[in-house]
C-alpha positions as CSV (number, residue, x, y, z in Angstrom):
1,X,73.1,116.2,114.6
2,X,71.1,113.5,116.3
3,X,71.7,109.3,116.4
4,X,69.6,107.1,115.4
5,X,68.0,104.6,116.9
6,X,70.2,101.5,117.8
7,X,68.4,98.8,116.1
8,X,68.9,100.7,112.5
9,X,71.9,99.1,113.0
10,X,74.5,102.2,112.1
11,X,77.3,101.4,113.7
12,X,77.5,97.9,112.8
13,X,77.4,99.0,108.7
14,X,80.3,101.5,109.2
15,X,82.4,99.0,110.6
16,X,81.8,96.4,107.6
17,X,82.0,99.5,105.0
18,X,85.1,100.2,106.6
19,X,86.5,96.9,106.5
20,X,85.5,96.1,102.9
21,X,87.2,98.8,101.4
22,X,90.1,97.8,103.3
23,X,89.3,94.8,102.1
24,X,89.4,96.0,98.7
25,X,92.3,98.4,98.6
26,X,94.5,96.1,100.2
27,X,95.7,95.1,97.0
28,X,97.5,98.3,96.3
29,X,95.4,99.4,93.3
30,X,95.0,103.4,92.5
31,X,91.4,104.9,93.4
32,X,89.8,107.3,91.1
33,X,87.6,110.3,90.9
34,X,83.8,109.6,89.1
35,X,83.0,113.3,88.8
36,X,79.3,112.5,91.1
37,X,80.6,115.8,92.4
38,X,78.7,117.8,95.7
39,X,75.3,116.3,94.8
40,X,76.4,113.0,95.7
41,X,75.9,114.1,99.5
42,X,72.5,115.7,98.1
43,X,71.2,112.5,96.3
44,X,72.0,110.2,99.7
45,X,70.4,112.8,102.0
46,X,67.2,113.3,100.2
47,X,67.1,109.5,99.5
48,X,66.6,108.7,103.2
49,X,64.0,108.1,105.7
50,X,62.4,111.6,107.3
51,X,63.9,110.3,110.6
52,X,67.3,109.8,109.7
53,X,67.7,113.3,107.4
54,X,68.1,114.8,110.9
55,X,71.1,112.4,111.9
56,X,73.1,112.6,109.3
57,X,72.4,116.8,107.9
58,X,76.0,117.2,109.6
59,X,79.2,118.8,107.7
60,X,81.1,115.6,108.7
61,X,78.4,113.9,106.5
62,X,78.6,116.1,103.8
63,X,82.7,116.6,103.3
64,X,83.1,112.9,103.5
65,X,80.2,111.9,100.8
66,X,81.7,115.6,98.4
67,X,85.5,114.2,98.7
68,X,85.7,110.6,99.5
69,X,82.1,109.1,99.3
70,X,82.2,108.5,94.8
71,X,85.5,107.4,94.7
72,X,85.9,104.5,92.4
73,X,88.8,101.6,91.2
74,X,88.2,100.3,87.6
75,X,89.1,96.7,86.5
76,X,91.2,95.5,83.6
77,X,88.1,96.2,81.1
78,X,87.3,99.6,82.1
79,X,84.7,98.7,84.4
80,X,84.4,100.2,87.5
81,X,82.6,100.2,91.1
82,X,82.5,101.5,94.4
83,X,85.3,100.0,96.8
84,X,83.0,101.8,99.8
85,X,79.0,101.2,99.3
86,X,77.7,97.3,98.6
87,X,74.0,97.0,99.2
88,X,74.4,93.5,100.8
89,X,76.0,95.0,104.3
90,X,73.4,97.9,103.8
91,X,70.9,98.1,106.6
92,X,67.2,97.9,105.0
93,X,66.4,101.6,106.4
94,X,69.5,102.9,104.3
95,X,69.1,100.3,101.2
96,X,67.0,103.0,99.1
97,X,69.2,105.6,99.5
98,X,72.3,103.8,98.9
99,X,70.9,102.0,95.7
100,X,70.4,105.3,94.1
101,X,74.3,106.6,94.9
102,X,75.5,103.2,93.7
103,X,73.6,103.9,90.5
104,X,74.8,107.8,90.3
105,X,78.5,105.9,90.5
106,X,77.6,103.4,87.5
107,X,76.2,106.1,85.9
108,X,79.3,108.7,86.0
109,X,82.2,108.7,84.2
110,X,86.0,108.2,85.8
111,X,87.1,111.6,86.3
112,X,90.8,111.3,87.2
113,X,93.2,109.8,89.7
114,X,93.1,110.6,93.4
115,X,95.2,111.5,95.9
116,X,95.4,112.8,99.4
117,X,98.5,113.6,101.8
118,X,95.5,112.7,104.4
119,X,95.8,109.1,106.8
120,X,92.5,109.5,107.7
121,X,89.4,110.0,104.9
122,X,86.2,111.9,107.0
123,X,86.1,112.3,110.5
124,X,86.0,109.6,113.0
125,X,84.3,111.2,115.5
126,X,84.9,110.3,119.3
127,X,83.6,107.6,121.4
128,X,80.3,108.8,121.8
129,X,79.7,109.1,118.0
130,X,81.5,107.8,115.0
131,X,81.0,109.6,111.7
132,X,81.6,108.1,108.1
133,X,85.4,107.9,107.6
134,X,87.8,105.3,105.8
135,X,91.7,104.9,106.7
136,X,93.2,104.2,103.4
137,X,96.5,101.8,103.2
138,X,99.8,103.7,103.4
139,X,100.0,103.2,99.0
140,X,96.7,105.7,99.0
141,X,98.6,108.2,101.1
142,X,100.5,110.7,98.8
143,X,103.7,111.4,100.8
144,X,105.6,113.3,97.8
145,X,107.5,115.9,99.4
146,X,108.2,117.4,95.8
147,X,104.1,117.5,94.5
148,X,101.1,118.1,96.4
149,X,98.2,115.3,96.1
150,X,96.6,118.4,94.4
151,X,99.6,119.1,91.9
152,X,99.8,115.4,91.4
153,X,95.8,115.5,90.6
154,X,96.6,118.1,88.0
155,X,99.4,116.1,86.6
156,X,97.6,113.0,86.1
157,X,95.2,114.7,84.6
158,X,97.3,116.1,82.0
159,X,98.9,112.5,80.9
160,X,95.2,111.4,80.5
161,X,95.2,114.4,77.6
162,X,98.4,112.5,76.4
163,X,97.8,109.0,76.6
164,X,94.3,109.8,74.7
165,X,95.9,111.6,72.1
166,X,98.8,108.5,71.4
167,X,95.9,106.0,71.3
168,X,93.5,108.0,68.5
169,X,96.7,108.8,66.2
170,X,98.8,105.4,66.7
171,X,98.6,102.6,64.2
172,X,98.5,99.5,65.6
173,X,100.1,97.7,62.9
174,X,103.3,100.8,62.9
175,X,103.7,99.6,66.6
176,X,104.0,96.5,66.0
177,X,106.3,96.7,63.5
178,X,108.3,99.1,65.8
179,X,108.5,96.2,68.7
180,X,110.1,93.7,66.5
181,X,113.0,95.7,64.9
182,X,113.8,97.2,68.4
183,X,113.5,93.7,69.6
184,X,115.7,92.4,66.7
185,X,118.1,94.8,66.4
186,X,118.8,95.5,70.5
187,X,119.9,99.4,70.1
188,X,121.4,100.5,73.2
189,X,119.6,102.3,75.2
190,X,116.0,101.1,73.7
191,X,114.9,99.4,76.9
192,X,112.9,102.1,77.1
193,X,111.6,102.5,74.0
194,X,110.4,98.8,73.9
195,X,109.1,99.0,77.4
196,X,106.7,101.8,76.1
197,X,105.8,100.0,73.2
198,X,104.6,97.0,74.4
199,X,102.7,99.2,77.5
200,X,101.2,100.8,75.0
201,X,100.3,98.2,72.5
202,X,98.9,96.8,75.1
203,X,96.3,99.2,76.1
204,X,95.6,99.3,72.5
205,X,94.5,96.0,72.0
206,X,92.4,96.0,75.4
207,X,90.7,98.8,74.0
208,X,89.5,97.0,70.7
209,X,87.8,94.4,72.8
210,X,85.4,96.6,74.0
211,X,82.5,98.6,71.8
212,X,81.4,100.8,74.7
213,X,83.5,104.3,74.7
214,X,82.7,104.4,78.8
215,X,84.7,101.5,79.4
216,X,87.5,103.2,77.1
217,X,87.6,105.9,79.5
218,X,88.2,103.8,82.2
219,X,90.6,101.8,80.6
220,X,92.8,105.2,79.4
221,X,92.2,106.4,83.5
222,X,93.6,102.9,84.4
223,X,96.9,103.4,82.5
224,X,97.7,106.9,83.7
225,X,97.6,105.8,87.3
226,X,99.7,102.6,86.7
227,X,101.6,103.9,83.7
228,X,106.0,103.8,84.5
229,X,107.1,107.0,84.7
230,X,107.9,108.9,81.4
231,X,105.2,106.3,79.8
232,X,103.0,109.5,79.1
233,X,104.5,111.6,76.8
234,X,104.8,109.7,74.1
235,X,105.1,111.9,71.4
236,X,108.1,113.5,72.9
237,X,110.5,110.3,73.3
238,X,112.4,108.6,70.5
239,X,109.8,106.1,70.1
240,X,106.9,108.7,69.3
241,X,109.4,110.0,66.6
242,X,109.5,106.8,65.0
243,X,105.7,106.1,65.4
244,X,105.3,109.7,63.7
245,X,107.8,109.5,61.1
246,X,106.0,105.4,59.7
247,X,102.4,107.5,59.8
248,X,104.0,110.4,57.8
249,X,104.9,108.4,54.9
250,X,108.9,108.2,55.5
251,X,110.1,105.0,54.6
252,X,111.2,102.4,56.7
253,X,115.2,102.3,56.4
254,X,115.5,106.3,57.1
255,X,113.1,106.3,59.7
256,X,114.6,103.5,62.3
257,X,117.8,105.3,61.6
258,X,116.4,108.2,62.8
259,X,115.1,106.3,66.0
260,X,118.7,104.6,66.6
261,X,120.5,108.1,66.5
262,X,117.7,109.7,69.1
263,X,119.1,106.4,71.0
264,X,122.9,107.6,71.4
265,X,124.1,106.8,74.7
266,X,125.8,110.9,74.5
267,X,122.4,112.6,74.2
268,X,119.6,110.2,74.9
269,X,117.1,111.4,77.3
270,X,119.5,114.5,78.1
271,X,119.0,118.6,77.5
272,X,120.8,119.3,75.2
273,X,121.1,123.3,76.1
274,X,122.0,125.5,79.2
275,X,118.8,126.1,81.2
276,X,117.1,129.0,81.3
277,X,117.4,131.6,83.9
278,X,113.4,130.7,85.0
279,X,114.5,126.9,84.7
280,X,117.1,127.9,87.6
281,X,114.1,130.1,89.0
282,X,111.6,127.5,89.0
283,X,114.4,124.7,90.1
284,X,115.5,126.5,92.8
285,X,112.0,127.6,94.4
286,X,111.0,123.5,94.4
287,X,114.2,122.2,96.0
288,X,113.6,124.9,98.7
289,X,110.1,124.0,98.6
290,X,110.4,120.5,99.0
291,X,113.3,120.4,100.7
292,X,114.9,117.7,99.0
293,X,118.1,119.2,98.9
294,X,119.8,116.7,100.6
295,X,119.2,114.4,97.7
296,X,121.8,116.4,95.1
297,X,125.4,115.6,97.7
298,X,126.1,112.1,96.1
299,X,129.3,109.4,97.1
300,X,130.9,106.7,96.1
301,X,128.8,103.7,97.9
302,X,130.5,100.9,99.4
303,X,129.6,97.4,99.8
304,X,127.0,97.9,103.1
305,X,125.2,100.7,101.2
306,X,123.6,97.4,98.5
307,X,121.4,95.2,98.8
308,X,123.5,91.7,97.4
309,X,122.8,88.5,95.5
310,X,126.1,87.6,97.1
311,X,129.2,88.6,99.3
312,X,132.6,87.1,99.6
313,X,133.1,85.2,102.8
314,X,135.6,86.9,105.2
315,X,139.4,85.0,105.2
316,X,139.2,82.0,107.6
317,X,141.6,82.9,110.5
318,X,145.4,81.6,110.4
319,X,146.0,78.4,111.3
320,X,147.0,77.5,115.2
321,X,150.8,77.4,115.0
322,X,150.9,79.6,111.7
323,X,153.4,81.5,112.7
324,X,155.7,79.9,114.7
325,X,158.9,78.4,113.9
326,X,157.4,75.6,111.7
327,X,154.6,77.8,109.9
328,X,155.9,77.9,106.9
329,X,156.6,74.2,106.7
330,X,154.0,72.4,103.9
331,X,151.6,70.0,105.2
332,X,150.0,67.4,103.9
333,X,147.0,68.8,103.3
334,X,148.4,71.7,101.8
335,X,150.8,69.7,99.9
336,X,147.8,68.1,98.0
337,X,146.0,71.8,97.4
338,X,148.9,73.1,95.5
339,X,149.3,69.8,93.2
340,X,145.5,69.6,93.0
341,X,145.7,73.2,91.7
342,X,148.7,72.6,89.7
343,X,147.2,70.3,87.8
344,X,144.1,72.2,86.6
345,X,145.7,74.7,85.5
346,X,148.4,72.6,83.4
347,X,145.6,71.2,81.8
348,X,142.6,74.5,81.4
349,X,139.0,73.4,80.6
350,X,137.0,76.0,78.2
351,X,134.8,77.5,80.6
352,X,131.1,76.6,80.6
353,X,128.9,79.2,78.8
354,X,125.7,80.1,81.0
355,X,123.1,82.9,80.8
356,X,123.6,85.2,83.8
357,X,120.2,84.0,85.1
358,X,121.3,80.5,85.8
359,X,124.7,81.3,87.0
360,X,122.8,83.2,89.7
361,X,120.2,80.4,90.4
362,X,122.7,77.3,90.3
363,X,126.1,78.7,91.2
364,X,125.9,81.8,93.6
365,X,124.3,79.6,96.1
366,X,127.2,77.7,96.5
367,X,130.5,79.7,95.4
368,X,132.5,80.6,98.2
369,X,134.9,82.7,95.8
370,X,134.5,84.3,92.3
371,X,137.1,85.8,90.5
372,X,136.8,87.7,87.5
373,X,139.1,87.7,84.3
374,X,140.0,91.1,82.5
375,X,141.2,91.5,78.8
376,X,143.6,94.1,77.9
377,X,140.4,96.3,76.4
378,X,138.0,98.3,77.2
379,X,135.4,97.1,79.4
380,X,132.3,98.2,80.7
381,X,133.4,99.3,84.2
382,X,130.9,101.2,86.7
383,X,130.7,102.8,89.8
384,X,127.3,102.9,92.4
385,X,127.0,105.4,94.1
386,X,124.8,106.8,96.7
387,X,123.0,109.8,98.8
388,X,125.5,111.7,101.7
389,X,122.6,111.5,103.9
390,X,121.2,108.1,104.6
391,X,117.7,110.2,105.2
392,X,117.9,112.3,102.1
393,X,114.3,112.0,100.1
394,X,114.4,109.7,97.0
395,X,114.6,111.1,94.1
396,X,115.2,108.0,91.5
397,X,112.5,106.1,89.5
398,X,113.0,103.3,92.3
399,X,112.5,103.2,96.2
400,X,116.4,103.6,97.1
401,X,118.8,106.6,96.8
402,X,121.5,103.9,94.8
403,X,122.2,105.2,91.0
404,X,125.0,104.1,89.0
405,X,127.3,105.4,85.8
406,X,129.6,103.4,83.2
407,X,131.0,105.5,80.4
408,X,129.3,105.0,76.9
409,X,132.6,103.2,75.2
410,X,134.0,101.4,77.8
411,X,136.8,102.4,79.6
412,X,140.5,100.7,80.3
413,X,141.6,98.5,83.6
414,X,143.4,101.1,84.3
415,X,141.8,103.9,84.7
416,X,140.1,101.4,88.1
417,X,143.3,100.7,88.9
418,X,143.6,97.2,87.7
419,X,146.0,94.9,85.9
420,X,144.7,93.6,82.6
421,X,145.7,89.9,81.7
422,X,145.0,89.0,85.0
423,X,141.9,87.5,87.9
424,X,140.3,90.0,90.3
425,X,138.7,88.8,93.8
426,X,134.6,90.0,93.0
427,X,133.5,90.8,96.2
428,X,130.0,91.0,95.8
429,X,127.6,90.2,93.3
430,X,124.4,92.6,93.0
431,X,121.6,93.9,90.4
432,X,120.7,97.2,89.3
433,X,119.4,99.0,92.2
434,X,115.5,99.1,90.2
435,X,115.4,95.7,90.6
436,X,116.2,95.5,94.3
437,X,112.2,95.8,95.1
438,X,109.8,92.8,94.1
439,X,108.2,93.2,91.6
440,X,111.3,95.0,90.2
441,X,110.9,99.1,89.5
442,X,111.3,101.0,86.7
443,X,111.1,98.6,83.5
444,X,112.3,100.8,81.3
445,X,115.8,100.9,83.1
446,X,116.5,96.9,81.2
447,X,118.0,94.2,83.5
448,X,121.4,94.5,84.7
449,X,124.1,93.1,87.2
450,X,127.4,94.5,88.6
451,X,130.3,92.5,90.2
452,X,132.1,94.1,92.2
453,X,135.9,93.6,92.0
454,X,138.6,94.4,95.0
455,X,140.2,97.7,94.4
456,X,138.5,99.1,92.1
457,X,137.9,103.0,91.9
458,X,137.5,105.3,89.0
459,X,141.0,107.6,88.7
460,X,138.5,109.7,86.8
461,X,136.1,110.3,89.6
462,X,136.7,114.2,89.8
463,X,135.3,115.5,86.3
464,X,132.6,112.8,86.1
465,X,130.2,114.9,88.1
466,X,127.4,113.9,89.9
467,X,125.8,111.9,87.1
468,X,122.3,112.8,87.8
469,X,120.9,112.0,84.5
470,X,117.2,113.1,83.3
471,X,116.5,109.1,82.9
472,X,117.1,108.2,86.2
473,X,114.9,111.0,87.9
474,X,111.3,110.2,89.0
475,X,109.0,112.2,86.5
476,X,108.0,115.4,88.5
477,X,111.6,116.6,87.8
478,X,111.1,116.4,84.3
479,X,110.7,120.4,84.2
480,X,113.8,120.9,85.7
481,X,115.9,118.6,84.6
482,X,117.9,121.0,82.5
483,X,119.2,122.5,85.6
484,X,119.7,119.8,87.4
485,X,121.5,117.9,84.8
486,X,123.8,121.6,84.7
487,X,124.3,121.6,88.3
488,X,125.0,117.7,88.2
489,X,128.1,118.3,85.6
490,X,129.7,121.2,88.2
491,X,130.0,119.3,90.5
492,X,132.2,116.5,92.2
493,X,130.9,113.0,94.3
494,X,132.7,112.1,97.6
495,X,134.0,109.1,99.2
496,X,136.2,108.1,95.7
497,X,138.8,106.5,98.3
498,X,136.6,104.7,100.1
499,X,134.5,103.1,97.2
500,X,134.1,99.6,97.3
501,X,131.1,99.0,95.0
502,X,132.7,99.8,91.7
503,X,133.1,96.5,89.4
504,X,132.1,95.0,85.7
505,X,128.4,96.3,85.0
506,X,126.8,93.8,82.7
507,X,123.6,95.2,81.2
508,X,121.0,92.4,79.3
509,X,120.8,93.2,75.3
510,X,122.5,92.1,72.2
511,X,124.4,95.3,71.9
512,X,125.2,96.3,75.2
513,X,126.5,92.7,76.6
514,X,130.1,92.0,76.9
515,X,130.9,88.4,78.3
516,X,132.4,88.0,81.3
517,X,134.7,85.1,82.5
518,X,134.8,84.1,86.2
519,X,136.3,81.3,87.8
520,X,133.9,80.2,90.8
521,X,135.3,77.9,94.0
522,X,132.1,76.3,95.6
523,X,131.7,74.6,98.9
524,X,133.8,71.1,98.0
525,X,136.9,73.6,96.9
526,X,135.9,72.8,93.5
527,X,137.2,75.8,90.8
528,X,135.3,76.0,87.9
529,X,135.6,78.3,85.1
530,X,132.3,80.4,83.7
531,X,131.7,82.9,80.8
532,X,128.5,84.8,81.3
533,X,127.2,85.2,77.5
534,X,124.1,86.5,77.7
535,X,121.3,87.2,80.6
536,X,118.5,84.6,79.9
């Protein structure tokens, strides 16, 4: 290979090309294949002037063009463009070739979502000569421990077929009706169905705004790449069943009742039969090949494992002389505090009804202590869990190792070592683990918050299993979900006696929210009672 004359501006162009790519892809958007294929290099090469063809007759150039050169980005309206080739940055001698390959890209169709485990795309060359190459942002470097980049691309192709079929079969009027029903009834476990339905109707409305079938192809591929985990499998979900019943003419009342049964917490998204020997073998092989075994050793979380909205301040040190001869003498300040508290307790005020969102924004920032009142009834207690190994691979639909469990019909305070009809100290407040990142992850799990209670521990810990529910796991584990849950049921969580992350769980929804009464002391020493009656 020969170097081109310096006045052709090749090295400067390469730098601009790389900078353009880095700028466009810094947003974290996906990148797609365009189906141009191996002809891309040939078209570029043949459009070069004769004196430049020897320069780019090399394996590095061919490999770059055939693997990365025709990649595209897709806009919300389904149109696409190259994030690499810009005629404005191209030296005049290369402009005819770039014009031809840009035209080839525009005439092609999106054919897939592109993944690569390579941290550098192409062969950069050395100090004497630089080949075409790109450095993708971290978001484009595939690093999943359980699935290769090629396998993930194949999965996206399958999901494209599923979404395309749903778009072709679903009546947007039926979908709008289902959304209205879910919002009005707020069935337990309906958050995933609602999120999926709103996602699907967004796709349908976008498609209805365009006339070009080529754009529809782009819209669908963009939907595949950005879909939350599991959303492509619409037909096999409770939502898919509801829509199918309506399409088949089943009366709305009957279809709605069937939908509600499918959302029963005891069976929702959970295998109803033992795994087959083949499924167990596949699961064993997948775990061995990907090294995710450590992720299945689970323990009860401690408060230090969590991302907290609020944490109880450390107790103040005892006053000087408090342990001396006169340590028990009540001072004027202590007497006044006691009388003030007795006055307030003798004249209780109704708690202030408030949404959790307002409580978080207006009350938590100045809270120095929080207590909760527990009535004598089954309540939504929950425990947060994490991996025994802090470096274990992540297997949930969010980017941390923390999960949680609660009981379908609640549980008694005594099961958690707590006395009813009493106030209990809150040690910390944290959102559901899928809400710790910005933006929030896995919206299909809805919104929820945990008020961690001092001394709360589940006395049933030896019988709950690992609670590795399929609805929490990443979609790549869907094929082996039966084996994972069967394994989960036979194992025991460790660290039950050291658990400090158990408490009262509030989950947004008309049928899942159980109001909580709190007593908060602020930085001025003023105590106020609040009733959290809804999320927002």
